[in-house]
C-alpha positions in Angstrom: -61.6 -152.4 -118.1 -63.4 -150.7 -115.2 -62.6 -151.9 -111.6 -65.8 -153.1 -110.1 -67.1 -150.7 -107.4 -67.9 -153.5 -104.9 -64.2 -154.5 -104.8 -63.2 -150.9 -104.2 -65.8 -150.6 -101.5 -64.7 -153.9 -99.9 -61.0 -152.9 -99.9 -61.9 -149.6 -98.2 -63.9 -151.4 -95.6 -61.0 -153.8 -95.0 -58.8 -150.8 -94.2 -61.3 -148.9 -92.1 -63.3 -151.8 -90.6 -66.4 -149.5 -90.5 -67.8 -146.2 -91.8 -70.9 -144.5 -93.0 -72.5 -144.8 -96.4 -71.7 -141.1 -97.0 -68.0 -141.6 -96.4 -68.0 -144.6 -98.7 -69.8 -142.7 -101.5 -67.3 -139.9 -101.1 -64.3 -142.2 -101.3 -65.7 -144.0 -104.3 -66.3 -140.8 -106.2 -62.9 -139.4 -105.2 -61.1 -142.3 -106.8 -62.2 -141.2 -110.2 -65.1 -143.6 -110.6 -68.6 -142.2 -110.6 -71.0 -143.8 -108.2 -74.6 -142.6 -107.6 -76.4 -143.2 -104.4 -78.6 -145.8 -106.2 -75.5 -147.7 -107.3 -74.1 -147.5 -103.8 -77.3 -149.0 -102.4 -77.1 -151.9 -105.0 -73.4 -152.7 -104.2 -74.1 -152.5 -100.4 -77.0 -154.9 -100.9 -74.7 -157.3 -102.9 -72.0 -157.2 -100.2 -74.6 -157.8 -97.5 -76.1 -160.8 -99.3 -72.6 -162.3 -99.7 -72.2 -161.9 -95.9 -69.2 -159.6 -96.2 -70.7 -156.5 -94.5 -73.3 -155.6 -92.0 -75.5 -152.5 -92.4 -77.3 -150.7 -89.6 -79.3 -147.5 -89.6 -77.6 -144.7 -87.5 -80.2 -142.0 -88.2 -83.0 -141.4 -90.7 -80.5 -140.6 -93.5 -77.3 -142.4 -92.5 -76.2 -146.0 -92.4 -73.2 -147.6 -90.7 -71.4 -150.2 -92.8 -69.2 -152.6 -90.9 -67.0 -155.4 -92.1 -68.2 -158.8 -90.9 -65.7 -160.8 -88.9 -65.8 -164.3 -90.4 -64.1 -165.9 -87.5 -66.7 -164.6 -85.0 -69.6 -165.9 -87.1 -68.5 -169.5 -87.4 -70.3 -171.7 -84.9 -68.1 -173.3 -82.3 -68.6 -177.1 -82.1 -67.3 -178.7 -78.9 -65.0 -181.6 -79.4 -66.2 -184.9 -78.1 -63.5 -186.9 -76.5 -63.8 -190.7 -76.5 
């Protein structure tokens, strides 16, 4: 059974916290799995839809992929004392 690429990408991001899409593609291909740029776009889109990563354009051809901090995204609700 093949290890899904999105899990490998997510684990790498958990260790590094952020990186470029080129670095991620290189790491995925280095692990013995073959990942094309189109497959990388698809898995990054899946991770972004799930709310696990944030993707920003750095330059025309590079994107920065950052792990989303779940604790910072949760709204803070003030406690009402009675």
